[in-house]
C-alpha positions in Angstrom: 0.0 0.0 0.0 2.8 2.4 0.8 4.5 1.6 -2.5 1.4 2.4 -4.5 1.7 6.2 -4.2 5.4 6.1 -5.1 4.6 4.1 -8.2 1.9 6.7 -9.2 4.4 9.5 -8.7 6.9 7.8 -10.9 4.4 7.1 -13.6 3.0 10.6 -13.7 5.8 12.3 -15.6 5.7 9.5 -18.2 2.0 10.0 -18.8 2.4 13.8 -19.1 5.2 13.4 -21.7 2.6 12.5 -24.4 0.8 15.8 -24.1 0.8 18.6 -26.7 2.5 21.9 -26.2 1.6 25.4 -27.3 3.6 27.3 -29.9 3.3 30.5 -31.9 4.1 30.9 -35.6 6.0 34.0 -36.6 3.4 34.9 -39.2 1.2 35.9 -36.2 3.5 38.7 -35.2 5.2 39.3 -38.6 5.2 43.1 -38.2 7.4 43.0 -35.2 10.3 41.3 -37.0 12.4 38.3 -35.9 13.9 39.6 -32.7 11.0 41.6 -31.2 8.4 38.9 -31.9 10.4 36.2 -30.1 11.4 38.5 -27.2 7.8 39.6 -26.7 6.4 36.0 -26.8 9.0 34.9 -24.3 8.0 37.5 -21.8 4.4 36.2 -22.1 5.5 32.7 -21.2 5.7 31.1 -24.6 8.5 28.6 -24.9 7.9 26.9 -28.3 8.1 28.9 -31.5 7.8 28.5 -35.3 10.2 30.5 -37.4 9.6 31.9 -40.9 12.3 32.2 -43.5 11.1 35.7 -44.4 11.7 37.2 -40.9 14.9 35.3 -40.5 16.2 36.6 -43.9 15.4 40.2 -42.9 17.2 39.7 -39.6 20.3 38.3 -41.4 20.6 41.4 -43.6 22.2 43.2 -40.6 23.1 40.4 -38.2 24.5 36.9 -38.1 23.0 33.4 -37.9 24.8 33.0 -34.6 23.0 36.1 -33.3 19.7 34.7 -34.5 20.3 31.6 -32.5 21.2 33.6 -29.4 17.8 35.3 -29.6 16.3 31.9 -29.2 18.6 30.6 -26.5 18.8 33.8 -24.5 15.0 33.9 -24.2 14.6 30.2 -23.4 12.8 29.4 -26.7 12.8 26.1 -28.6 12.2 26.4 -32.4 9.9 23.5 -33.2 9.3 24.1 -36.9 10.1 26.6 -39.7 8.3 27.8 -42.8 11.2 27.2 -45.2 9.9 29.7 -47.8 10.6 27.4 -50.8 7.8 27.1 -53.4 7.4 24.4 -56.0 8.5 21.5 -53.8 5.4 19.3 -54.1 3.4 19.9 -57.3 4.8 18.9 -60.7 6.5 22.0 -62.2 9.5 22.8 -64.4 11.3 24.5 -61.5 11.4 21.6 -59.1 15.2 21.0 -59.4 15.8 24.6 -58.3 13.3 24.2 -55.5 15.3 21.2 -54.2 18.5 23.3 -54.3 16.8 26.0 -52.3 15.5 23.4 -49.8 19.0 22.1 -49.3 20.2 25.6 -48.5 17.3 26.2 -46.1 17.9 23.0 -44.3 21.5 24.0 -43.7 20.5 27.3 -42.3 17.7 26.0 -40.1 19.8 23.1 -38.8 22.2 25.7 -37.4 19.3 27.1 -35.4 18.7 23.6 -34.0 15.6 22.9 -36.0 14.5 19.3 -36.8 11.3 20.1 -38.7 10.6 22.4 -41.6 7.7 22.7 -43.9 6.3 24.2 -47.1 2.6 24.6 -48.1 1.3 22.9 -51.3 1.0 25.3 -54.2 -0.4 24.7 -57.7 -3.4 26.4 -59.3 -3.3 24.8 -62.7 -5.3 21.7 -63.8 -3.6 18.4 -62.8 -4.0 14.9 -63.9 -4.1 11.7 -61.9 -0.6 10.8 -63.1 0.7 14.1 -61.6 0.2 12.6 -58.1 2.8 10.0 -58.8 5.1 12.8 -59.7 4.1 14.5 -56.4 5.0 11.4 -54.5 8.4 11.3 -56.2 8.9 15.0 -55.4 8.3 14.2 -51.7 10.8 11.4 -51.8 13.4 13.7 -53.2 12.7 16.4 -50.6 12.8 13.7 -47.9 16.2 12.6 -49.1 17.5 16.1 -48.7 16.0 16.5 -45.2 17.7 13.2 -44.2 21.1 14.7 -45.1 20.5 17.1 -42.2 18.8 14.7 -39.9 15.6 16.7 -40.3 12.0 16.0 -41.3 10.4 18.0 -44.2 6.7 18.4 -44.1 4.0 19.3 -46.6 0.9 21.4 -45.7 -2.3 20.8 -47.6 -4.0 24.1 -48.5 -7.7 24.6 -49.1 -7.1 26.8 -52.2 -4.6 24.4 -53.9 -5.8 22.6 -57.0 -3.2 19.9 -56.3 -3.6 18.9 -52.6 -6.3 20.7 -50.7 -7.5 17.9 -48.4 -6.2 15.5 -45.8 -7.4 12.5 -47.7 -5.4 13.4 -50.8 -2.4 14.3 -48.8 -2.5 10.9 -47.1 -2.6 9.2 -50.5 0.4 11.1 -51.8 2.6 10.9 -48.6 1.8 7.2 -48.3 2.9 6.7 -51.9 6.1 8.6 -51.1 6.7 6.4 -48.0 9.7 8.4 -46.9 10.7 8.3 -43.2 11.8 12.0 -43.3 8.6 13.2 -44.8 5.4 14.1 -42.8 2.2 16.2 -42.9 1.5 19.6 -41.5 -2.1 19.5 -40.3 -3.6 23.0 -40.3 -6.8 23.4 -38.4 -7.9 26.3 -40.6 -7.3 24.5 -43.9 -8.9 21.4 -42.5 -12.1 22.8 -41.1 -12.6 25.5 -43.8 -11.9 23.2 -46.7 -13.5 20.1 -48.2 -12.8 17.8 -45.2 -14.9 16.1 -42.6 -14.2 14.9 -39.1 -14.4 11.3 -40.2 -11.3 11.8 -42.3 -9.3 11.9 -39.1 -10.1 8.3 -38.6 -7.8 7.5 -41.6 -4.7 8.8 -39.8 -2.0 6.4 -38.6 0.5 7.2 -35.9 3.5 9.3 -37.1 1.8 10.7 -40.2 1.2 14.1 -38.7 4.5 15.9 -38.0 3.2 19.3 -36.9 -0.1 21.1 -36.3 -1.2 24.7 -37.0 -3.8 25.7 -34.5 -6.6 28.2 -35.3 -10.3 28.8 -35.1 -12.9 30.2 -37.6 -16.0 32.3 -37.2 -19.6 31.1 -37.7 -19.7 32.0 -41.4 -20.2 30.1 -44.7 -17.0 28.3 -45.5 -16.9 30.1 -48.9 -16.4 33.4 -47.0 -13.5 32.2 -44.9 -9.9 33.4 -45.8 -6.7 34.3 -44.0 -8.4 37.3 -42.3 -10.9 34.9 -40.6 -8.3 32.9 -38.8 -9.2 33.4 -35.1 -7.4 32.5 -31.9 -8.4 29.0 -30.8 -11.6 29.3 -28.7 -12.9 32.5 -30.4 -14.7 30.6 -33.2 -16.8 27.6 -33.9 -14.4 24.9 -35.1 -14.7 21.6 -33.2 -11.2 22.0 -31.9 -11.6 19.8 -28.9 -12.8 17.0 -31.0 -10.0 17.5 -33.5 -7.4 17.6 -30.8 -8.7 14.5 -29.1 -8.7 12.6 -32.4 -5.1 13.7 -33.2 -4.1 12.6 -29.7 -5.8 9.3 -30.2 -3.8 8.8 -33.4 -0.5 9.4 -31.6 0.2 13.1 -32.1 2.0 14.6 -29.2 3.8 17.6 -30.6 3.4 21.4 -30.8 0.1 23.3 -31.6 1.4 26.4 -33.4 -1.0 29.3 -33.6 -0.7 30.9 -37.0 -2.8 34.1 -37.6 -2.8 36.7 -40.3 -5.0 39.4 -38.8 -3.4 42.9 -39.0 -4.3 43.6 -35.4 -2.1 40.7 -34.3 0.6 41.1 -36.9 1.1 44.8 -36.1 0.3 44.5 -32.4 2.5 44.2 -29.3 3.9 40.6 -29.5 3.7 40.4 -25.7 0.0 41.3 -25.6 -0.7 39.1 -28.6 1.0 36.1 -27.0 -0.6 36.6 -23.7 -4.1 36.5 -25.2 -3.2 33.5 -27.4 -1.8 31.6 -24.4 -4.8 32.2 -22.2 -7.4 31.2 -24.9 -5.5 28.4 -26.6 -4.5 26.7 -23.4 -8.1 26.7 -22.3 -9.0 24.8 -25.4 -6.1 22.4 -24.9 -7.2 21.7 -21.3 -10.8 21.0 -22.4 -9.4 18.6 -25.0 -7.2 17.0 -22.3 -4.1 17.4 -24.3 -2.0 19.4 -21.9 
């Protein structure tokens, strides 16, 4: 009987290790720049961050990569993912070889910052054929090979407006055809719930297929009216976020939930105040979903 509480105390940290963590994407505070966004978030208690190539590039015009890393370490921040800023990685296009070269350069840069995961959204607005998806799978294998050189995982994000991969179901078909251990999916709650997806699609997931999650809400409007300006802080909208998070947890996801917003009031606002509001509301949703 005396040993039982000790066993419970020992087991508690192991059980908590599978929980999700809150992060913020630098698109959310893009107007503040690389340094000020990260410093402001850190003061608000944020510990996990998602870097964007655009803000990092601007910082590197006047400072060094070592200095960029110090901004992270000095503020106790862990970079959990990065938007690599490379287009044309996934869809069939004549510039794919150049995209792979750019990806290799980006991997080298982000690896210096300690990153293990980077991603690019799916583009493509032209008309595709069924055969193009085999090319897409091969493109993913090639990107995975490059990520493996740097001991990283590269991830593709399905985008509701893409004519190539706009849904979770299509993304699963292509990534499974690619079957590369250094290739994974970015699951974006906005693109999922505002696009041509349904909750039952989450049942198709297998453990390890989701490499990263973008965490947003949407207002009670027709899906046709939703766009980047209708990405809300989790908890401020009507998306079934607790159901989505529980299903992702059931399917083995235990990584960051990165809040990515594009509203000018956030992008141009005080990063500290923005992060404080996000932390309060997003963590409330996470607690309701029992993932933190």
